[in-house]
FIDO-564199 format. One record per residue: residue in three letters; x, y negated, z of N, C-alpha, C in turn. Coordinates in Angstrom, 3 decimals. Example, Ala and Ser with C-alpha at 12.3 -4.5 7.8 and 13.67 -1.06 7.14 Angstrom:
# FIDO-564199
   residuo     n.east    n.north       n.up    ca.east   ca.north      ca.up     c.east    c.north       c.up
       ALA     13.190      5.690      7.800     12.300      4.500      7.800     13.200      3.300      7.800
       SER     12.850      2.250      7.080     13.670      1.060      7.140     12.900     -0.030      7.870
***
This chain:
# FIDO-564199
   residuo     n.east    n.north       n.up    ca.east   ca.north      ca.up     c.east    c.north       c.up
       UNK    101.106   -101.736    102.954    100.328   -102.961    103.076    100.947   -103.846    104.144
       UNK    100.669   -105.122    104.038    101.202   -106.058    105.031    100.291   -106.116    106.255
       UNK    100.588   -107.023    107.165     99.929   -107.077    108.469     98.578   -107.770    108.474
       UNK     98.177   -108.384    107.393     96.906   -109.109    107.390     95.733   -108.143    107.579
       UNK     94.723   -108.597    108.274     93.613   -107.716    108.656     92.881   -107.121    107.458
       UNK     92.847   -107.804    106.350     92.107   -107.336    105.181     92.959   -106.506    104.217
       UNK     94.249   -106.410    104.433     95.127   -105.685    103.509     94.878   -104.184    103.514
       UNK     94.530   -103.624    104.658     94.275   -102.188    104.730     93.118   -101.796    103.820
       UNK     92.032   -102.549    103.842     90.877   -102.237    102.997     91.243   -102.317    101.518
       UNK     92.042   -103.302    101.149     92.476   -103.433     99.755     93.361   -102.252     99.382
       UNK     94.268   -101.878    100.283     95.145   -100.735    100.012     94.339    -99.457     99.831
       UNK     93.355    -99.231    100.688     92.544    -98.020    100.572     91.804    -97.975     99.240
       UNK     91.309    -99.110     98.770     90.640    -99.168     97.467     91.635    -98.900     96.340
       UNK     92.840    -99.460     96.446     93.879    -99.227     95.443     94.261    -97.752     95.400
       UNK     94.488    -97.155     96.562     94.849    -95.737     96.639     93.746    -94.875     96.041
       UNK     92.509    -95.181     96.367     91.378    -94.425     95.828     91.347    -94.481     94.305
       UNK     91.541    -95.663     93.745     91.548    -95.817     92.292     92.711    -95.107     91.632
       UNK     93.892    -95.204     92.234     95.061    -94.521     91.678     94.873    -93.010     91.692
       UNK     94.362    -92.488     92.806     94.152    -91.043     92.901     93.057    -90.573     91.946
       UNK     92.016    -91.372     91.769     90.949    -91.027     90.824     91.481    -90.961     89.400
       UNK     92.533    -91.743     89.128     93.148    -91.746     87.799     94.197    -90.644     87.653
       UNK     94.413    -89.862     88.724     95.344    -88.742     88.643     96.733    -89.010     89.193
       UNK     96.945    -90.174     89.783     98.267    -90.497     90.335     98.449    -89.826     91.691
       UNK     99.690    -89.457     91.989    100.044    -88.973     93.328    100.474    -90.187     94.141
       UNK     99.978    -90.302     95.356    100.245    -91.471     96.194    100.969    -91.052     97.468
       UNK    102.043    -91.760     97.781    102.746    -91.606     99.054    102.552    -92.910     99.813
       UNK    101.843    -92.848    100.919    101.500    -94.045    101.694    102.484    -94.201    102.848
       UNK    103.231    -95.307    102.871    104.186    -95.530    103.963    103.587    -96.390    105.065
       UNK    102.319    -96.774    104.921    101.643    -97.535    105.969    102.059    -98.994    106.004
       UNK    101.981    -99.575    107.188    102.321   -100.978    107.391    103.805   -101.199    107.103
       UNK    104.114   -102.163    106.235    105.509   -102.368    105.833    105.722   -103.784    105.311
       UNK    106.976   -104.187    105.277    107.391   -105.410    104.599    107.722   -105.053    103.158
       UNK    107.662   -106.016    102.245    107.940   -105.736    100.832    109.288   -105.062    100.607
       UNK    110.381   -105.519    101.231    111.659   -104.833    101.016    111.628   -103.364    101.455
       UNK    110.837   -103.059    102.478    110.712   -101.673    102.928    110.024   -100.826    101.861
       UNK    109.031   -101.388    101.188    108.327   -100.659    100.139    109.260   -100.365     98.972
       UNK    110.063   -101.351     98.584    111.004   -101.126     97.483    112.073   -100.109     97.877
       UNK    112.542   -100.140     99.119    113.496    -99.143     99.595    112.863    -97.751     99.573
       UNK    111.610    -97.650    100.032    110.919    -96.361    100.079    110.773    -95.750     98.693
       UNK    110.619    -96.580     97.668    110.500    -96.059     96.306    111.697    -95.185     95.966
       UNK    112.878    -95.636     96.310    114.084    -94.877     95.988    114.361    -93.794     97.019
       UNK    114.096    -94.058     98.288    114.316    -93.064     99.337    113.389    -91.860     99.167
       UNK    112.172    -92.099     98.676    111.207    -91.020     98.461    111.223    -90.502     97.027
       UNK    112.110    -91.057     96.202    112.277    -90.641     94.804    110.955    -90.672     94.034
       UNK    110.302    -91.829     94.062    109.063    -92.010     93.319    109.307    -92.945     92.136
       UNK    108.583    -92.770     91.032    108.836    -93.572     89.834    108.328    -95.009     89.911
       UNK    107.457    -95.301     90.862    106.903    -96.655     90.943    106.483    -96.965     92.375
       UNK    106.181    -98.248     92.599    105.775    -98.698     93.929    104.703    -99.773     93.787
       UNK    103.790    -99.806     94.750    102.786   -100.867     94.822    102.665   -101.288     96.278
       UNK    102.677   -102.585     96.511    102.618   -103.134     97.868    101.503   -104.161     97.937
       UNK    100.495   -103.908     98.763     99.412   -104.871     98.961     99.905   -105.918     99.951
       UNK     99.981   -107.163     99.489    100.513   -108.230    100.325    100.043   -109.598     99.837
       UNK     99.954   -110.521    100.753     99.716   -111.914    100.384    101.043   -112.643    100.249
       UNK    102.129   -111.926    100.536    103.481   -112.473    100.439    103.589   -113.757    101.258
       UNK    103.990   -114.825    100.626    104.181   -116.104    101.316    102.913   -116.954    101.351
       UNK    101.836   -116.470    100.750    100.594   -117.245    100.685     99.852   -117.226    102.021
       UNK     98.994   -118.205    102.211     98.231   -118.302    103.452     97.143   -117.239    103.511
       UNK     96.546   -117.066    104.680     95.466   -116.098    104.847     94.344   -116.369    103.856
       UNK     93.716   -115.297    103.407     92.642   -115.397    102.431     93.090   -115.022    101.032
       UNK     94.392   -114.968    100.818     94.950   -114.585     99.529     95.604   -113.217     99.664
       UNK     95.560   -112.442     98.615     96.252   -111.156     98.618     96.505   -110.738     97.181
       UNK     97.385   -109.785     97.018     97.707   -109.281     95.696     98.443   -107.967     95.819
       UNK     98.932   -107.484     94.696     99.676   -106.231     94.671    100.999   -106.482     93.962
       UNK    102.090   -106.267     94.682    103.414   -106.307     94.061    103.688   -104.911     93.531
       UNK    104.187   -104.824     92.300    104.460   -103.522     91.693    105.877   -103.475     91.162
       UNK    106.423   -102.277     91.140    107.754   -102.082     90.597    107.868   -100.691     89.997
       UNK    108.758   -100.546     89.041    109.006    -99.248     88.408    110.506    -99.023     88.318
       UNK    110.890    -97.769     88.445    112.317    -97.421     88.392    112.817    -97.460     86.969
***
């Protein structure tokens, strides 16, 4: 998740939903988007999700996703 104060709560909800659906989750904590994409390959995981508002102003957030 990114540094915005509300991103942690969104990430925790996302993780909870993914785990409830049977997914295994590796949480790298506070990170920049490029770090999340690097971690996908460094940790040998098939996909990545990053809670971030990216370049948007405060109050906006989303999930960037990627698959190998």
